[in-house]
DRENPA-340216 format. One line per 8 residues: number of its first residue (from 1); for each residue x, y, z of C-alpha. Coordinates in nm, 2 decimals, decimal comma, m for minus. Layout:
BEGIN
NUM) X Y Z | ...
***
This chain:
BEGIN
1) m1,26 m0,53 m2,08 | m1,12 m0,73 m2,12 | m1,01 m1,06 m1,85 | m0,79 m1,29 m1,75 | m0,71 m1,60 m1,49 | m0,39 m1,54 m1,36 | m0,20 m1,80 m1,05 | 0,06 m1,62 m0,86
9) 0,25 m1,82 m0,57 | 0,42 m1,53 m0,38 | 0,26 m1,22 m0,37 | m0,05 m1,18 m0,31 | m0,01 m1,37 m0,03 | 0,17 m1,08 0,13 | m0,11 m0,91 0,09 | m0,32 m1,12 0,28
17) m0,16 m1,03 0,57 | m0,07 m1,47 0,50 | 0,34 m1,54 0,49 | 0,35 m1,83 0,36 | 0,48 m1,77 m0,04 | 0,42 m2,20 m0,09 | m0,01 m2,21 m0,16 | m0,04 m2,08 m0,48
25) m0,39 m1,87 m0,50 | m0,60 m1,80 m0,88 | m0,72 m1,38 m0,88 | m0,93 m1,26 m1,16 | m0,80 m0,97 m1,38 | m1,00 m0,72 m1,55 | m0,80 m0,42 m1,72 | m0,81 m0,27 m2,11
33) m0,49 m0,28 m2,36 | m0,46 m0,07 m2,60 | m0,11 m0,11 m2,85 | m0,01 m0,35 m2,61 | 0,01 m0,17 m2,25 | m0,26 m0,16 m1,94 | m0,46 0,16 m2,03 | m0,79 0,26 m1,87
41) m0,95 0,07 m1,51 | m0,80 m0,28 m1,39 | m0,92 m0,47 m1,12 | m0,75 m0,73 m0,96 | m1,06 m1,04 m0,73 | m1,07 m1,32 m0,57 | m1,21 m1,68 m0,68 | m1,50 m1,57 m0,49
49) m1,57 m1,20 m0,65 | m1,35 m1,07 m0,30 | m1,19 m0,75 m0,48 | m0,85 m0,70 m0,37 | m0,72 m0,45 m0,55 | m0,84 m0,15 m0,79 | m0,68 0,10 m0,98 | m0,59 0,31 m1,32
57) m0,37 0,32 m1,55 | m0,29 0,52 m1,88 | m0,02 0,37 m2,14 | 0,11 0,08 m1,90 | 0,20 0,34 m1,59 | m0,03 0,37 m1,27 | m0,26 0,66 m1,25 | m0,48 0,78 m1,02
65) m0,58 0,59 m0,66 | m0,50 0,16 m0,64 | m0,70 0,09 m0,32 | m0,62 m0,28 m0,12 | m0,78 m0,55 0,00 | m0,68 m0,73 0,20 | m0,86 m1,12 0,23 | m1,00 m1,09 0,51
73) m1,21 m0,78 0,28 | m1,05 m0,52 0,55 | m0,87 m0,24 0,36 | m0,53 m0,14 0,38 | m0,37 0,09 0,20 | m0,48 0,41 m0,06 | m0,18 0,51 m0,23 | m0,17 0,77 m0,54
81) 0,05 0,77 m0,81 | 0,10 1,01 m1,07 | 0,30 0,88 m1,39 | 0,34 0,55 m1,20 | 0,51 0,69 m0,91 | 0,33 0,78 m0,60 | 0,26 1,12 m0,58 | 0,03 1,24 m0,27
89) m0,07 1,12 0,06 | m0,06 0,76 0,14 | m0,23 0,64 0,42 | m0,18 0,25 0,51 | m0,42 0,04 0,78 | m0,37 m0,27 1,02 | m0,58 m0,58 0,85 | m0,74 m0,65 1,08
97) m1,05 m0,45 1,28 | m1,11 m0,36 1,62 | m1,53 m0,38 1,58 | m1,69 m0,48 1,27 | m1,59 m0,17 0,98 | m1,31 m0,05 1,19 | m0,98 0,02 1,05 | m0,75 0,14 1,24
105) m0,48 0,37 1,06 | m0,06 0,22 1,04 | 0,12 0,50 0,84 | m0,01 0,85 0,64 | 0,30 1,01 0,43 | 0,24 1,33 0,17 | 0,47 1,20 m0,14 | 0,55 1,44 m0,42
113) 0,71 1,23 m0,71 | 0,77 0,95 m0,52 | 1,00 1,12 m0,23 | 0,88 1,23 0,11 | 0,81 1,55 0,15 | 0,57 1,65 0,43 | 0,44 1,51 0,75 | 0,40 1,16 0,79
121) 0,26 0,93 1,07 | 0,27 0,63 1,27 | 0,05 0,47 1,51 | 0,01 0,15 1,65 | m0,15 m0,11 1,64 | m0,40 0,00 2,01 | m0,45 0,31 1,74 | m0,23 0,49 1,98
129) 0,00 0,81 1,79 | 0,42 0,64 1,74 | 0,53 0,92 1,51 | 0,51 1,26 1,36 | 0,79 1,31 1,14 | 0,83 1,65 0,84 | 1,11 1,55 0,59 | 1,16 1,75 0,24
137) 1,29 1,68 m0,06 | 1,29 1,36 0,15 | 1,51 1,41 0,43 | 1,44 1,36 0,75 | 1,42 1,73 0,93 | 1,23 1,66 1,25 | 1,11 1,44 1,47 | 0,87 1,32 1,71
145) 0,77 1,00 1,88 | 0,57 0,84 2,11 | 0,64 0,51 2,34 | 0,38 0,33 2,32 | 0,22 0,41 2,64 | 0,23 0,74 2,55 | 0,53 0,86 2,70 | 0,72 1,09 2,44
153) 1,08 0,98 2,33 | 1,38 1,14 2,32 | 1,42 1,31 1,90 | 1,71 1,05 1,90 | 1,50 0,80 1,94 | 1,26 0,99 1,73 | 1,44 0,99 1,49 | 1,51 0,63 1,44
161) 1,21 0,49 1,49 | 1,10 0,73 1,18 | 1,38 0,52 1,01 | 1,25 0,23 1,09 | 0,82 0,35 0,95 | 0,98 0,45 0,67 | 1,16 0,07 0,59 | 0,89 m0,14 0,70
169) 0,65 0,08 0,43 | 0,86 0,09 0,14 | 0,91 m0,27 0,21 | 0,50 m0,31 0,17 | 0,43 m0,03 m0,04 | 0,67 m0,31 m0,26 | 0,49 m0,63 m0,19 | 0,14 m0,43 m0,31
177) 0,31 m0,27 m0,57 | 0,47 m0,66 m0,68 | 0,10 m0,79 m0,68 | m0,01 m0,52 m0,92 | 0,31 m0,65 m1,18 | 0,24 m0,98 m1,10 | m0,11 m0,99 m1,22 | m0,13 m0,70 m1,53
185) m0,38 m0,77 m1,78 | m0,32 m0,97 m2,09 | m0,19 m0,74 m2,33 | 0,02 m0,90 m2,57
***
């Protein structure tokens, strides 16, 4: 396994829950290479040893489950991949725990070959259910939503909420994936 230290000034701050893009941070990248591409187990750590990302590559493509942690040590995402695309149930959590070790769910979404398909649920930071949406091959076919006080929303508002949740989730996934893309093992 090859170990490298990289400095990054942009994307990892997003996983940390910090919006300070001017702060450069060093990370320890552990991963193997084959034929000039990442292959096998992958790990991204802070210099103090805190794990930020674990996953695996096969011939340069993400495979299996990638787990992401915030700088405070809280798990923030579990993203399953098959052939470098999301495939399975993606789960995200709010970075701040309510009590020690108690994570608050943020979103669960089912993907088939990188396309939403099946049930998606989202929660408010308070832990109260925000929405339940059903997708078929990427198209929203059913939406239910609730205000933070628990009042049920009309379908048109629930559909709008589904769009907001989907856009926020896609941006979050892209930010996490950028962290990995900018911190690959040095295979060249």
